[in-house]
C-alpha positions in Angstrom: 3.9 1.7 -7.7 5.9 -1.2 -8.0 9.0 -3.4 -6.9 10.8 -5.5 -9.5 12.7 -8.6 -8.6 15.4 -9.3 -10.9 19.1 -10.8 -11.2 23.0 -10.2 -12.0 23.8 -12.3 -14.8 27.5 -11.6 -14.0 27.3 -12.2 -10.5 25.9 -15.6 -10.9 27.5 -16.7 -14.0 30.4 -18.5 -12.4 28.1 -20.5 -9.7 25.6 -21.4 -12.4 28.3 -22.7 -14.7 28.5 -25.5 -12.5 24.6 -26.6 -13.5 23.2 -27.7 -17.0 22.3 -24.8 -19.1 18.6 -25.9 -19.2 18.5 -26.2 -15.6 19.7 -22.3 -15.2 16.6 -20.4 -16.0 14.6 -22.6 -13.9 16.8 -22.2 -11.1 16.3 -18.6 -11.4 12.9 -18.5 -12.1 11.9 -20.5 -9.0 14.1 -17.9 -7.1 12.5 -14.9 -8.4 9.1 -16.4 -8.0 9.8 -17.6 -4.2 11.3 -13.9 -3.3 8.0 -12.6 -4.6 6.2 -14.5 -2.6 8.5 -13.6 0.4 8.5 -9.5 -0.6 4.5 -9.9 -1.1 4.3 -11.2 2.6 6.4 -8.4 4.1 4.5 -5.8 2.1 0.7 -6.6 3.3 2.5 -6.7 6.6 3.6 -3.4 6.5 0.7 -1.9 4.7 -1.7 -3.3 7.3 0.0 -2.3 9.8 0.3 1.6 8.4 -3.7 1.2 8.1 -4.4 -0.6 11.2 -7.2 -1.4 12.1 -8.9 -1.2 8.9 -7.2 -3.0 7.0 -6.4 -6.6 7.6 -3.4 -8.2 6.0 -5.6 -10.6 3.9 -7.2 -7.6 2.7 -4.0 -5.5 1.9 -2.4 -8.8 -0.2 -5.2 -8.7 -2.2 -4.5 -4.9 -3.0 -0.9 -6.2 -4.6 -0.6 -7.8 -7.9 1.9 -10.4 -8.0 3.4 -10.9 -11.9 5.6 -13.9 -11.8 8.6 -14.4 -13.6 9.4 -17.2 -16.7 12.0 -18.3 -18.5 11.1 -15.8 -21.3 10.9 -12.7 -18.7 13.1 -13.4 -15.9 11.8 -10.3 -13.7 9.3 -11.2 -11.1 7.1 -8.0 -10.1 4.8 -6.7 -7.2 2.9 -3.9 -7.7 0.4 -2.1 -5.1 -2.6 -1.8 -7.4 -4.9 1.4 -7.5 -7.4 1.2 -5.2 -10.2 3.9 -4.1 -9.8 6.1 -1.2 -10.5 5.0 2.6 -13.0 7.2 4.3 -11.3 8.8 7.5 -14.4 7.8 9.7 -13.3 4.1 10.0 -10.6 4.9 12.3 -11.2 6.1 15.7 -12.4 9.8 15.5 -13.3 12.4 18.4 -15.5 15.6 17.9 -14.1 18.3 19.6 -15.0 22.0 19.7 -12.4 22.7 17.2 -13.7 20.0 14.9 -12.5 16.2 14.8 -9.1 14.6 15.9 -8.6 11.7 13.8 -6.1 8.6 13.9 -6.2 7.9 9.8 -3.0 7.4 8.9 -1.5 10.9 7.4 -3.8 12.8 9.6 -3.4 11.7 13.0 -4.0 14.8 14.3 -7.0 18.1 14.1 -9.1 18.6 11.4 -10.4 21.8 12.2 -14.3 23.2 11.7 -14.9 19.3 10.3 -17.6 16.9 12.2 -19.1 13.7 12.5 -21.9 12.1 11.1 -23.2 8.6 10.6 -23.5 7.8 7.1 -24.3 4.5 5.2 -24.4 3.0 8.6 -20.9 4.0 9.6 -19.6 7.3 11.2 -18.1 9.6 8.4 -15.7 12.6 8.9 -17.5 15.5 7.2 -16.8 19.2 6.2 -18.8 22.1 4.9 -17.1 22.7 1.7 -17.7 24.3 -2.1 -19.2 20.9 -3.5 -20.7 17.6 -2.5 -17.7 15.7 -3.9 -15.5 13.9 -1.3 -12.0 15.1 -0.6 -8.9 13.6 0.1 -6.5 14.5 3.2 -4.5 16.8 3.0 -6.1 18.7 -0.2 -9.3 19.8 2.3 -11.1 23.2 0.8 -13.8 24.2 3.5 -15.8 27.2 4.4 -15.8 28.8 7.8 -17.6 31.7 9.5 -20.8 33.9 8.5 -19.5 34.8 5.0 -19.0 31.3 4.0 -22.4 30.6 3.9 -23.9 29.4 0.5 -27.3 28.7 2.1 -28.9 32.0 3.4 -31.2 32.2 6.5 -32.1 29.6 9.1 -31.6 26.6 6.1 -28.6 23.8 6.6 -25.5 24.9 5.5 -24.7 22.7 2.5 -22.9 21.1 0.6 -20.6 19.3 2.9 -18.0 16.8 1.9 -16.6 13.5 3.5 -13.0 13.2 4.2 -10.9 10.8 2.8 -7.6 9.4 3.4 -5.1 8.0 0.3 -5.5 4.3 -0.3 -3.0 1.5 -0.4 -0.3 2.8 -3.3 -0.1 5.8 -1.5 0.4 4.5 1.6 3.4 2.1 0.1 5.5 4.9 -1.3 4.7 7.1 1.9 6.1 4.6 4.0 9.4 4.4 1.8 8.3 0.5 1.3 10.2 0.5 -2.4 13.6 0.7 -0.6 13.0 -1.8 2.4 11.3 -4.6 0.1 14.3 -4.3 -2.6 16.3 -5.2 0.7 14.5 -7.9 1.8 14.1 -9.0 -2.1 18.0 -8.7 -2.3 19.1 -10.9 0.5 15.8 -13.4 0.1 16.7 -14.1 -3.8 20.7 -14.6 -2.7 19.1 -17.3 0.0 17.1 -19.3 -2.3 19.8 -19.0 -5.0 22.4 -20.4 -2.6 19.7 -23.1 -1.9 19.0 -24.0 -5.0 22.7 -24.4 -6.3 23.4 -26.6 -3.3 20.5 -28.9 -3.7 22.2 -29.3 -7.5 25.5 -30.4 -6.0 24.2 -32.9 -4.1 24.3 -36.4 -5.3 20.4 -36.7 -5.9 20.3 -33.1 -6.9 
């Protein structure tokens, strides 16, 4: 997932004609990179809100890659880095007679036949499955009922899997942040360009 901040040369041509050609690209580069900073801060807040209380704003920002514009490449780019999945048990979870009720993003409801268990010093949402590999919600393959037992007799009914939820990139897409961030980028870029041009028009600019 990425958000690109670019500019329309035709729309800026008249305004930029008023300043020297060697300053034009510098103005655009600064405007693009200042816009990127604004978009990144807003994206981190939204991602943190979505993944609260597990992912704080500072942590969400670290999950984003900022590629600044240069005079050679007049595009500033914000990329949601590929990160590991997040254990569903990190969010508030309650075990019930039917399974586990989870507040994790994307779940926010009952996971049938799941149960809670301490794992690596934290609470984990577990489910009996056909293999031990972790599973990512909502694709969870479960076993339930007498006929589903793999281990006969009274031995523990393994294997079991831990349930995870998608990380930052999937959350970024799911909340349709791309459209929101592009809207913010467009407005912010226009504001910064206007500020730059007003500064250039002043006697000391």
